[in-house]
ROMI-22363 format. One record per residue (C-alpha): residue in three letters; x negated, z negated, y negated. Coordinates in steps of 0.2 Angstrom, whole numbers, plus 5000, padded with zeros to 4 digits. Each point is the difference from the previous one (the first is absolute). Layout:
// residues N
ALA; X; Z; Y
...
This chain:
// residues 328
MET; 5111; 5252; 4921
ASN; 4988; 5011; 5010
SER; 4994; 4995; 5017
SER; 4982; 4996; 4995
LYS; 5005; 4989; 4986
PHE; 5013; 4991; 5012
LEU; 4986; 4997; 5012
TYR; 4988; 4994; 4987
ASN; 5013; 4987; 4993
LEU; 5004; 4995; 5018
LEU; 4981; 4996; 5003
ILE; 4999; 4990; 4984
ILE; 5015; 4990; 5005
SER; 4992; 4997; 5018
ILE; 4984; 4994; 4992
LEU; 5009; 4988; 4989
LEU; 5010; 4993; 5014
CYS; 4984; 4997; 5010
PHE; 4992; 4992; 4985
ASN; 5014; 4988; 4997
LYS; 5001; 4996; 5018
ALA; 4981; 4996; 5000
LEU; 5002; 4989; 4985
SER; 5014; 4991; 5008
GLN; 4990; 4997; 5016
ASP; 4985; 4994; 4989
LYS; 5011; 4988; 4990
SER; 5007; 4993; 5017
GLU; 4983; 4997; 5006
PHE; 4995; 4993; 4984
GLN; 5014; 4988; 5000
ASN; 4996; 4994; 5017
VAL; 4985; 4990; 4992
LYS; 5007; 4996; 4983
ASN; 5009; 4984; 4995
THR; 4995; 4994; 5017
VAL; 5001; 4982; 5006
ILE; 4985; 4998; 5012
ALA; 5001; 4984; 5010
HIS; 4982; 4994; 5001
ARG; 4997; 4992; 5016
GLY; 5019; 4998; 5002
MET; 5007; 4985; 4990
PRO; 4985; 4988; 5000
ARG; 5007; 4989; 4987
HIS; 5015; 4995; 5012
ALA; 4993; 5003; 5018
PRO; 4983; 5001; 5009
GLU; 4992; 5017; 4994
GLU; 4999; 5015; 5011
THR; 5011; 4991; 5013
ALA; 5017; 5005; 5006
PRO; 5011; 4989; 4989
SER; 4990; 5006; 4985
TYR; 5003; 5018; 5003
TRP; 5018; 4997; 5006
LEU; 5003; 4991; 4984
ALA; 4993; 5014; 4989
LYS; 5009; 5013; 5010
LYS; 5017; 4991; 4999
LEU; 4998; 4997; 4982
GLY; 4998; 5019; 4997
ALA; 4981; 5003; 4997
ASP; 4996; 5019; 4999
TYR; 4984; 4997; 5010
LEU; 4992; 4987; 5012
GLU; 4982; 4999; 4996
ALA; 4987; 4995; 5013
ASP; 4981; 4998; 5003
LEU; 4995; 5008; 5016
GLN; 4985; 4994; 5011
ARG; 4996; 5003; 5018
THR; 4999; 4989; 5015
LYS; 4986; 5000; 5013
ASP; 5011; 5010; 5011
SER; 5004; 5012; 4987
VAL; 5017; 4995; 4994
LEU; 5005; 5001; 4982
ILE; 5006; 4984; 4992
CYS; 5006; 4993; 4983
LEU; 4989; 4988; 4993
HIS; 4991; 4998; 4982
ASP; 4985; 4989; 5002
SER; 4984; 5004; 5009
ASN; 5001; 4985; 5011
LEU; 5015; 4989; 5006
LYS; 4996; 4983; 4992
ARG; 5012; 5001; 4986
THR; 5016; 5006; 5008
THR; 4999; 4994; 5019
ASN; 4995; 4985; 5010
ILE; 4984; 5008; 5006
LEU; 4990; 4984; 4997
GLU; 5011; 4992; 5014
LEU; 5000; 5013; 5013
PHE; 4983; 5009; 4998
PRO; 4990; 4988; 4988
ASP; 4983; 5008; 5005
ARG; 5007; 5017; 4994
ALA; 5009; 4995; 4984
ASP; 4989; 5011; 4989
SER; 5000; 5015; 5012
PRO; 5009; 5016; 4994
VAL; 5016; 5007; 5008
SER; 4990; 5013; 5010
ASP; 4993; 4986; 5011
PHE; 5017; 4995; 5006
THR; 5011; 5009; 5012
LEU; 5019; 5001; 4996
ASP; 5004; 4987; 5013
GLU; 4988; 4988; 4992
LEU; 5008; 5003; 4983
LYS; 5017; 4998; 5006
GLN; 4996; 4982; 5006
LEU; 4998; 4996; 4982
ASP; 5012; 4991; 4989
ALA; 5002; 5011; 4984
GLY; 5014; 4991; 4991
SER; 4996; 4981; 5000
TRP; 4987; 5001; 4987
PHE; 5014; 5007; 4988
ASN; 5011; 4984; 5002
LYS; 4985; 4989; 4996
GLU; 4996; 5010; 4985
ASN; 5018; 5002; 4994
PRO; 5010; 4984; 5005
ASP; 5014; 5005; 4988
LYS; 5002; 5016; 5010
ALA; 4995; 4994; 5017
ARG; 5012; 5005; 5015
ASP; 4999; 4994; 5018
ALA; 5001; 5018; 5006
PHE; 4984; 5005; 4991
LYS; 4990; 4989; 5012
GLY; 4993; 5011; 5014
GLN; 5002; 5017; 4992
ARG; 4988; 5012; 5007
ILE; 4989; 5014; 4992
LEU; 5009; 5016; 5000
THR; 4994; 5017; 5007
LEU; 5003; 5015; 4990
GLU; 5012; 5006; 5013
GLU; 5010; 4984; 4998
LEU; 5000; 5003; 4981
ILE; 5006; 5018; 5003
GLU; 5015; 4993; 5010
ILE; 5005; 4989; 4986
ALA; 4999; 5014; 4988
GLU; 5011; 5011; 5011
SER; 5012; 4987; 5004
GLY; 5017; 4996; 4992
GLY; 5007; 5018; 4998
GLN; 4988; 5003; 4985
VAL; 4982; 5005; 5001
THR; 4989; 4990; 4988
GLY; 4984; 5009; 4993
LEU; 4983; 4994; 5006
TYR; 4985; 4998; 4988
LEU; 4985; 4998; 5011
GLU; 4982; 4995; 4995
THR; 4984; 5003; 5011
LYS; 4993; 4982; 4997
LYS; 4981; 4999; 5000
PRO; 5000; 5017; 5010
GLU; 4981; 4999; 5002
LEU; 5003; 4986; 5012
PHE; 5011; 5012; 5011
PRO; 4992; 5017; 5001
GLY; 5013; 5013; 5004
ILE; 5015; 4989; 4995
GLU; 5006; 5015; 4990
LYS; 5001; 5011; 5016
ASP; 5009; 4986; 5009
LEU; 5012; 4998; 4986
TYR; 5004; 5018; 5001
LYS; 5003; 5000; 5018
LEU; 5012; 4985; 5000
LEU; 5010; 5006; 4985
GLU; 5001; 5018; 5007
GLN; 5006; 4993; 5016
LYS; 5013; 4990; 4991
SER; 5006; 5015; 4990
TRP; 4994; 4993; 4983
VAL; 4989; 5014; 4995
ASN; 5008; 5013; 4989
ASN; 5017; 4994; 5004
PRO; 5012; 5001; 4985
ASN; 5010; 4986; 5007
LYS; 4986; 4988; 5001
LYS; 4991; 4996; 4983
LEU; 4981; 4997; 5003
ILE; 4986; 4996; 4988
LEU; 4983; 4996; 5005
GLN; 4987; 4990; 4989
THR; 4982; 4994; 5000
PHE; 4986; 4993; 4989
SER; 4987; 5010; 5010
THR; 4995; 5017; 4994
LYS; 4994; 5005; 5018
SER; 5017; 4995; 5007
LEU; 5009; 5010; 4987
VAL; 4990; 5015; 5005
LEU; 5005; 4998; 5019
LEU; 5018; 4995; 4996
ASN; 5002; 5017; 4990
GLN; 4992; 5009; 5015
TYR; 5014; 4993; 5012
PHE; 5015; 4998; 4987
ALA; 4997; 5014; 4988
ASP; 5019; 5001; 4996
THR; 5003; 4981; 4999
PRO; 4999; 4991; 4983
LYS; 4984; 4990; 4998
CYS; 4996; 4986; 4988
MET; 4982; 4997; 4994
LEU; 4999; 4981; 4998
LEU; 4988; 4994; 4986
TRP; 4991; 4984; 4998
ASN; 4987; 4996; 4987
ASP; 4982; 4999; 5006
GLU; 5004; 5010; 5015
GLU; 4996; 5018; 5006
PHE; 5000; 5011; 4984
LEU; 5003; 4985; 4989
THR; 4985; 4990; 5005
GLY; 4993; 4991; 4985
GLY; 5017; 5001; 4991
ALA; 5012; 5013; 4995
THR; 4995; 5012; 4986
PRO; 5009; 5016; 4995
ASP; 4986; 5010; 5009
LYS; 5001; 4991; 5016
LEU; 5019; 4999; 5000
LYS; 5001; 5019; 4997
GLN; 4988; 5003; 5014
ALA; 5010; 4989; 5012
LEU; 5016; 5010; 4995
ALA; 4992; 5017; 5002
PHE; 4994; 4994; 5018
GLY; 5017; 4994; 5004
LYS; 5009; 5016; 4994
ALA; 4987; 5011; 5010
ASN; 5004; 4990; 5016
GLY; 5019; 5000; 5000
ALA; 5004; 4984; 4989
THR; 5016; 5002; 4989
ILE; 5002; 4982; 4997
VAL; 4988; 4987; 4992
GLY; 5002; 4981; 5004
PRO; 4991; 4990; 4987
SER; 5000; 4981; 4999
PHE; 5006; 4991; 4984
LYS; 4998; 4982; 4994
GLY; 5017; 4992; 5003
GLU; 5007; 4982; 4998
MET; 4996; 4995; 5018
ASN; 4984; 5010; 5003
ASP; 4983; 5001; 4992
TYR; 4997; 5018; 5004
TYR; 4990; 5012; 4989
ASN; 5012; 5010; 4988
LEU; 4999; 5018; 5005
MET; 5016; 5004; 4990
LYS; 4993; 5000; 4983
LYS; 5008; 5012; 4988
TRP; 4985; 5013; 5001
MET; 5000; 4999; 5019
VAL; 5019; 5003; 5001
LYS; 4998; 5015; 4989
MET; 4986; 5007; 5011
TYR; 5010; 4997; 5016
HIS; 5014; 5010; 4993
LYS; 4989; 5014; 4992
GLU; 4992; 5002; 5017
GLY; 5018; 5002; 5007
TYR; 5001; 4984; 5010
LEU; 5015; 4989; 5004
ILE; 4995; 4982; 4997
HIS; 5004; 4986; 5013
PRO; 4992; 4984; 4993
TYR; 4998; 4984; 5009
THR; 5008; 4987; 5001
PHE; 5016; 4996; 4991
ASP; 5005; 4981; 5002
THR; 5008; 4995; 4984
LYS; 5012; 5006; 4986
LYS; 4985; 5000; 4988
ASP; 4991; 5012; 5012
GLU; 5015; 5011; 5001
LYS; 5002; 5000; 4981
GLU; 4982; 5005; 4996
TYR; 4996; 5012; 5014
VAL; 5016; 5008; 5008
PRO; 5003; 5012; 4985
LEU; 4982; 5006; 5002
SER; 5002; 5004; 5019
ASP; 5010; 5010; 5012
GLY; 5001; 4988; 5014
GLN; 4995; 4982; 5004
PHE; 4992; 4990; 5013
THR; 5009; 4983; 5000
ASN; 5000; 4984; 5010
ARG; 5017; 4997; 4993
THR; 5011; 5014; 5005
ASP; 5015; 4991; 4993
LEU; 4993; 4999; 4983
LEU; 4996; 5019; 4998
LEU; 5018; 5004; 5007
ASP; 5007; 4990; 4987
TYR; 4989; 5009; 4987
TYR; 5007; 5016; 5006
LYS; 5018; 4993; 5001
ARG; 5001; 5003; 5018
SER; 5012; 4989; 5009
HIS; 4994; 4989; 5015
GLU; 5004; 4985; 5009
THR; 4991; 4983; 4997
VAL; 4984; 4996; 5010
ASN; 5007; 4985; 5008
ALA; 5016; 5009; 5006
ILE; 4990; 5014; 5007
LEU; 4988; 4988; 5009
ASN; 5014; 4990; 5007
GLU; 5009; 5016; 5006
LEU; 4984; 5005; 5009
GLY; 5000; 4984; 5009
TYR; 4984; 4993; 4991
GLU; 5007; 4983; 4997
């Protein structure tokens, strides 16, 4: 074999090796967000949502990601809370009755930490009530990060900018904190960001260009105002793709919720055609799993144990873990 032919063959082999390596890396990154169990607000069917016991339970069970809604206090601390006010999940009416309808941004962290964020769960779920849930506090994002990093294995974080229009600049604040905590572009820490807001998605993509992002969908909101049609959905997906979204998070009508079904067959076909992974919300029953897991790549769930069973992944019982953690 002459030298020029040898060099040519060597070049071809090198290109193929690089191509195979790239495919392997892409496959690995793809698998990070497939068949994914996303603990929606922790384990709210068994513990007060977005509190320490809820997230600890989801982590110990074996969830792939801990999902949280992010808001910002008056003194600029990022906290985990779903609702726009504090009436449903705290004793705000007892401590600050004249401010019960005020948004989180009207309270300092010190004020929020005075609230009982667990007793309401015991009242709503007497069959699952535990004395240790009384007096649970609202978590900061830093405290959630500590939970995710504890125990020798880092659990992923799936973070939502909640009502970001109420917290201008929250995307930059989030970037600063996650960069400080070494969660940005760290292969050892799985991070996905999500939002319903198109404006927030644009900003998240500016700060987190290389972080997987999920565009959440809700009927009659943003692009889907007036209802989801093929044209509207196609426009939404094009916008998401242009602004860094690789995952779509549609609602579906489940046994325990009355959400609009954005997982109709033609919609699922469109999501896949546009190259999106699908992470629908929320899976709470075996019927939900049977109907929608085969159509999706990862699932938001209030019942981490249920999805782990579906995927035949072993885990301890809920009661055993709560007892081990000292929540008795």
